[in-house]
C-alpha positions, 0 to 999 in steps of 0.5 A: 469821547469829546469831553475828554480833557486832553482832547478838549485841550488839543481842540482849543489849541487848534484855534490859535498858534501854540505859544511855545511854537516858534514864530513864523514870519508871513504865510508859509505854504510848506511847513516843516516838522521839526524845522518850523514847529516841534510837533505835528499838532503845533504845525497844524495849528499854525497852518492855513487852508492849502498848506502842506505840513511835511514831517521829517524822517524819524520815530515820534511819540508823546503829546503832539504826535498822537490824537492829532486833529486837522482842525477842519483845515484843507491841508495836507499832512505828509511824511517826507519819505514814506511810512517806513521812515516816519513812525508815530508810536502811540505807546498804547496811550492814545490813537494816532489821528482823530478827525471829526471836524468836517474834513473833506478830501482836500484834507489829506494824510499821507505816508505815516506808520501809526503803531501801538495806538489804543482807544475804545474806537479806532486804535490807530485812527478815528473818523466821524462825519468826515471824508478825508483822503488817507494814503500810503499809511501803515496801521500796525499793532493798534488795538481797540477795546470795542471797534476798529483796531486800526481805523474806525469810521462813523458816518464817514466817507474817507478815501483810503488808498495804498494803505496797510492794516497789519496785526491790529486787534479789536476786542469786538469788531473790525480788527483792521478796519470798522465801518459803521452807521451810513459810512460810504468809504472807498478802499483801493490797493490796501492790504489787511494782514494778520488782524484779529477780532475777538468777535466779528470781522478780523480784517474788516467789519461793517454794520448799519447801512454801510455802502463800501467799494473795495478795489484791488485789496488783499485780505490775508491771514486775518482771524475772527473769534466768531464770524468773518475772518476776512470781512464781516457785513451786517445789513450793508451794500459792499462791492469787492473787485479784483480782491484776494482773500487768502488764508483767513479764518473764523471760529464759527462762520465765513472764513473769507467773508460773512454777510447777514441781515439782508446785506448785499455783497458782490465780489467780481474777479476775486480769489478765495484760497485757503480760507477756513471756518469752524462752522459754515462757509470756508470762503463765503457764508450768507445768512439772510443775505444776497451774495453775488459772485462773478468771475471768482476763483474759489479753491482749497477752502474748508469748513464743517459745511460748505467749504466754498460757499454756504447760503443759509437762512433765506440767503441767495447766492448768485454765482456766474463764471466762477470756479469752485475746486478743491473745497472741503467737504463740498463746494456749495451748501444751501440749507435752511431755505437758502438757495444757490443759483449757479450758471456757467461755472466749474463746480467740482462734483457738479451743480445744476444750472446752465453752462455748468461743468465738472472738470479739472480747471487745470490751474497753472501751479496751484501748489505754488499759489498760481491759479491762472488757467493753463492753456488746455483749461476747460474754463477758457472761453466757457463763461457767460458774457451777459453775467459780467457787470458792465463796468468790469473790463479787466481781470484780477491781474488787470489784463483785458477781461474778454480775450479769445483763445484761437486754440479753444472752441467757444463753449460759453454764451454770447458774441465772441470773444467769450469770457473765461470762468474764474478770476483770471482771463487766459492770455494766449501767447505765441507758443506754437510748439505747445501743440496740446495747449497746456502751457508747456512744451514737453513730452506730450508735444514730442509725441504729437510730432512723432505721431504726425511724422512725414508729409502733411496731407493738408499743409494749411492744417498741419500744426505739427509742421512747426517750420512750415516746410510741409513736412513733420520731420527732424527740424520740427523735433529740434523746435520742440527741444529748443522750446522745452519747458513752460511757455513764456 
């Protein structure tokens, strides 16, 4: 790729100021495009380490606004007012950014929309042997003939924060993002939506000894022609924390996530809902891989086999503190020497293992997409404290992970407070009129008042006495009516 004449020309330009660019007097810490230079590339060529290039609002295309190099410089290139206001349209002729000259996290790209890029690898951005900081960027409708419709990483360690990968496409792997060959990226607060891959990894694909940390990311509505609608992993070590996998699909296996070839994948505090696969594993499939799922909620996924989890071909699924409910045709499938070790989890239809239960989890509003626990859920204070990784202190919402509900008897394992099952920790609120702890003040609580009507036998243990006067009477009934509806 580096023998491309156009790229060679741009690289040469990095060595000196572009003759056509306006002359600058003295050193400029802040460089403006188009104020000081006509194009982003000209501004980079004229910059020094530590400078900042600021690009004004507008839609830009043509030479100098695609195949942009940072020339190995420790500079920041950013938009003036965010990605919605600064768009690099590559017109299907090239990618947006091309970094391969040793850039580190002191080399930063911030606040651009890169759209309509096209390349063999990395339709929107190509990163090789670099570790820049990429933040607040949108990669939209870019295409790759092989890997990485939005972004391609080769032996790279970028930090990618607050970015969106939207409607990108790859003819092979990684519709949104492809990570390859010993890359060690960190992704935080990113969204992958509507990306497609003809082969593997509609949202994200990784292969060949990749180690990736993915935190607070959303994979929604991505599609793979073969494996891994949301994520595909081959012989890699990936960790996902507080991530959501919603409505992804794969024609073959692993609607939400697919891992193979001795891969190690861990998901903590993650939500898998509405994913589907034509073969196995509506939410998650492992082939010759180790899958670790802790405090995940897996609901409403479907496949031909293993609607929730499929552990096949010598795979091991280690499941703890999870909820598996409403997946079709069954919650878990383990065949072809695969195994699923499940502990302290709610599994519809049941599954052998310590602390496992089979009961309605009583989600707050699953039809409305709310899979938090209602106040009467059997999952509250029912998990295993020892199964929570030491660095996990919050749930999917960012709320404290270990919270005791005083209205629930502890049925889990460990010293109180006992962790809940699922991706969300129940956060008790003051709602004394909710006498049956189902998160609502309704007819059931009214009946509880009527059933306890009269003098309290033990005023210290008379929850129906809502005003604390020692009597269950009309005043307590008025409290019920005043607080009618969902608890705050």
